[in-house]
C-alpha positions in Angstrom: 41.6 176.5 17.0 39.2 173.7 17.8 36.1 174.7 19.7 35.6 173.1 23.1 32.2 172.6 24.6 31.6 173.4 28.3 31.4 169.7 29.1 34.9 169.2 27.7 36.6 172.0 29.7 37.7 171.9 33.3 38.8 175.0 35.2 41.5 174.5 37.8 43.1 177.0 40.1 46.8 177.2 41.0 47.9 179.1 44.1 51.4 179.6 45.4 51.3 178.7 49.1 54.2 181.1 49.9 53.4 184.2 47.8 49.6 183.8 47.5 49.8 184.3 43.7 46.9 182.6 42.0 46.3 181.5 38.4 43.3 180.2 36.6 43.8 177.5 34.0 41.4 175.8 31.6 42.2 172.5 30.0 40.4 170.1 27.8 39.3 166.9 29.4 40.4 164.2 27.0 37.7 161.6 26.4 37.9 158.4 24.5 36.2 158.5 21.1 33.0 156.6 20.8 33.7 153.0 20.5 37.4 153.4 21.3 39.0 151.2 23.9 40.3 152.8 27.1 44.1 152.5 27.6 46.8 153.1 30.2 49.7 155.4 29.5 52.8 153.3 30.4 56.3 154.6 30.9 59.1 152.4 29.6 60.3 151.9 33.2 57.1 149.9 33.8 58.1 147.2 31.3 61.6 147.1 32.7 60.4 146.4 36.3 58.3 143.4 35.2 61.4 141.3 34.8 62.1 141.5 38.5 59.2 139.1 39.3 59.1 135.3 39.1 56.4 133.5 37.2 54.3 133.0 40.4 54.8 136.6 41.4 53.8 137.9 37.9 50.4 136.4 38.4 49.9 138.6 41.5 51.2 141.7 39.7 48.8 141.0 36.8 45.9 140.6 39.2 46.7 143.9 40.9 47.0 145.8 37.6 43.7 144.3 36.3 41.9 145.3 39.4 43.4 148.8 39.8 40.8 151.6 39.7 42.0 154.0 37.0 40.4 157.2 38.5 42.4 156.9 41.7 45.1 154.4 40.7 44.1 152.4 43.8 43.9 148.7 44.3 41.7 147.2 47.1 42.5 143.7 48.3 43.8 141.5 51.1 46.7 139.0 50.9 44.5 136.0 51.8 41.8 136.9 49.4 44.3 137.3 46.5 46.0 134.0 47.4 42.6 132.2 47.4 41.6 133.7 44.0 45.0 132.9 42.4 45.3 129.5 44.1 48.7 130.4 45.5 50.3 130.7 48.9 50.0 133.9 51.0 53.8 134.2 51.2 54.0 134.6 47.4 51.4 137.4 47.6 53.1 139.1 50.5 56.5 139.0 48.8 55.1 140.4 45.6 53.7 143.4 47.4 57.0 143.9 49.2 58.9 143.8 45.9 56.5 146.2 44.2 57.0 148.7 47.0 60.7 148.3 46.8 60.6 148.9 43.1 58.4 152.1 43.7 55.4 150.5 42.0 53.0 150.6 45.0 52.5 152.7 48.1 50.5 151.9 51.2 47.5 154.0 52.2 46.1 154.5 55.6 43.8 151.6 55.0 45.8 148.3 55.1 43.6 146.9 52.3 44.1 149.8 49.9 47.2 150.4 47.8 48.1 153.1 45.3 49.8 152.3 42.0 52.6 154.7 40.9 51.0 157.0 38.3 54.5 157.7 36.9 54.5 154.1 35.6 50.8 153.7 34.6 48.1 156.3 34.4 44.9 157.1 32.6 44.1 160.8 31.8 45.9 163.9 30.9 48.7 165.8 32.6 46.4 167.4 35.2 45.1 164.0 36.2 48.6 162.6 36.4 49.9 165.5 38.4 47.1 165.1 41.0 47.7 161.4 41.3 51.5 161.9 41.6 50.9 164.3 44.4 48.8 161.8 46.3 51.3 159.1 45.7 54.2 161.2 46.9 52.2 162.3 50.0 51.7 158.7 51.0 55.5 158.2 50.9 56.3 161.5 52.6 58.1 162.9 49.6 58.6 166.7 49.1 56.2 168.6 47.0 56.2 171.9 45.2 54.9 175.3 46.6 51.9 175.4 44.2 48.5 174.1 45.2 46.0 172.9 42.6 42.3 172.8 43.2 39.1 172.8 41.1 37.3 176.1 40.4 35.5 175.8 43.7 38.6 175.2 45.7 37.9 171.5 46.3 40.5 168.8 46.8 43.6 171.0 47.2 46.9 169.2 46.4 50.5 170.5 46.1 51.9 169.8 42.7 54.6 167.1 42.6 58.2 168.2 42.6 58.6 167.4 38.9 56.1 170.2 38.1 57.3 173.1 40.3 55.2 175.7 38.5 51.8 175.6 36.6 53.8 176.5 33.4 55.8 173.3 33.8 52.7 171.3 33.1 52.4 172.9 29.7 55.9 171.9 28.8 55.8 168.4 30.2 56.9 165.7 27.8 54.3 163.2 26.9 56.3 160.0 25.8 54.3 156.9 26.6 53.2 153.6 25.3 49.5 152.7 25.2 48.8 149.6 27.2 45.4 147.8 26.9 43.8 145.6 29.5 44.6 142.5 27.5 48.3 143.0 28.1 47.9 142.4 31.9 46.5 139.0 31.1 49.6 138.3 29.0 51.8 139.3 31.8 50.3 136.8 34.2 52.6 133.7 34.7 55.7 135.1 32.8 59.0 134.3 34.4 61.9 136.8 34.7 63.6 136.1 31.4 60.3 135.9 29.5 59.5 139.4 30.9 63.0 140.6 29.9 62.4 139.5 26.3 59.0 141.2 26.4 60.6 144.4 27.7 63.2 144.2 24.9 60.6 143.8 22.2 58.5 146.7 23.4 61.4 149.1 23.7 63.0 147.9 20.4 59.8 147.7 18.3 59.4 150.1 15.4 56.5 152.4 16.4 55.3 152.9 12.8 54.2 149.3 12.4 54.7 147.5 15.7 57.4 145.2 14.4 60.8 144.1 15.6 63.4 142.9 13.2 66.4 141.0 14.3 67.7 137.5 14.9 67.3 135.5 18.1 71.0 135.9 18.8 70.6 139.7 19.0 67.8 139.4 21.5 69.8 136.9 23.5 72.8 139.2 23.6 70.6 142.1 24.8 68.8 140.0 27.4 72.0 138.2 28.5 70.7 134.7 28.0 70.9 131.8 25.6 69.2 131.5 22.2 67.3 128.6 23.6 65.9 130.7 26.4 64.8 133.4 23.9 63.1 130.7 21.7 61.2 129.4 24.7 60.2 133.0 25.7 59.0 133.7 22.1 57.0 130.5 22.1 55.3 131.6 25.3 54.6 135.1 24.1 53.3 133.6 20.8 51.0 131.3 22.6 49.7 134.2 24.7 49.0 136.2 21.4 51.6 138.9 22.1 53.8 138.3 19.1 53.7 136.5 15.7 56.5 135.9 13.2 55.9 137.4 9.8 59.2 136.4 8.2 62.5 135.1 9.5 63.7 137.6 12.1 60.6 139.8 11.6 58.1 139.8 14.5 54.8 141.7 14.8 53.7 142.8 18.2 49.9 142.7 19.0 48.6 146.3 18.8 45.6 145.4 20.9 48.1 145.0 23.8 50.7 147.7 23.3 51.1 150.4 20.7 52.2 154.0 20.0 49.6 155.8 17.8 46.0 156.7 17.3 42.9 154.4 17.0 43.0 154.4 13.2 46.6 153.2 13.2 45.7 150.4 15.6 42.9 149.1 13.4 45.2 148.9 10.4 48.0 147.2 12.3 45.5 144.8 14.0 44.3 143.5 10.6 48.0 142.9 9.6 48.8 141.3 12.9 45.8 138.9 12.8 46.8 137.8 9.2 50.4 137.2 10.3 49.3 135.3 13.4 47.0 133.1 11.4 49.8 132.1 8.9 52.3 131.6 11.8 49.9 129.4 13.7 49.6 127.2 10.6 53.4 126.9 10.2 53.8 126.1 13.9 51.1 123.4 13.8 52.6 121.9 10.7 56.0 121.7 12.4 54.5 120.1 15.5 52.7 117.5 13.4 55.9 116.8 11.4 57.8 116.1 14.6 55.0 113.8 15.8 55.2 111.8 12.6 59.0 111.5 12.9 58.6 110.3 16.4 56.0 107.6 15.5 58.2 106.4 12.6 61.2 106.2 14.9 
């Protein structure tokens, strides 16, 4: 067993509100390695929901995600302030918030300027952190909670466990299937239209986790997204311009591991070198094609 220093261990207390039974539990606080980038743990549902927003609305979504405080999953901001910073109308901002609430992405707090992001979709931290945030989120929406209360070793910040984790033991057996999302991804999201986000969602869900690649013709993507090949081509061009994908060979695409990835830091470094090399070659080919089209136009 790996030794844990006192600084790495947190003691939490579970108490059954009905029976009075109490349990003490120690867990290792997961800290990022020195020099490693911090990441969000994203559920696949998160990527699916992105396609419900228009290009203008996705700018608001991206802004909210970029400004969300990870320790609390809270966003602080007013409609008018956001509209001014994004140079859009207040109606677009208001409609985006409404849609995010309808999609169970955001919940209102008692303060009209503070919102909470659903930790089931995006979260930073281990299962204890996630369970606490889920409890707070569900409380805001008036959802039922379990009978078990979780506190720190001094009894501070008592919270009922969310209904998904009805017992302390269920935290140990909770599945941990997530995709790492880095801050750069939120910048890529900004300005994407519905179909572009659908293509992005398809690529993330269909990519091969071992090397962050997707292999398949445009026709296959079009069939899955229910659109034309021309629409897929435009989406891929947009995602390429944003640095999200690069074509290695015909029908083989590499997805930027500094935006989304499944795996550890060492794997990301290796895949990043491969992605940058692919991106460089693909940019040359695209530039050559554009120059070729310009020359044909001039001759014509």
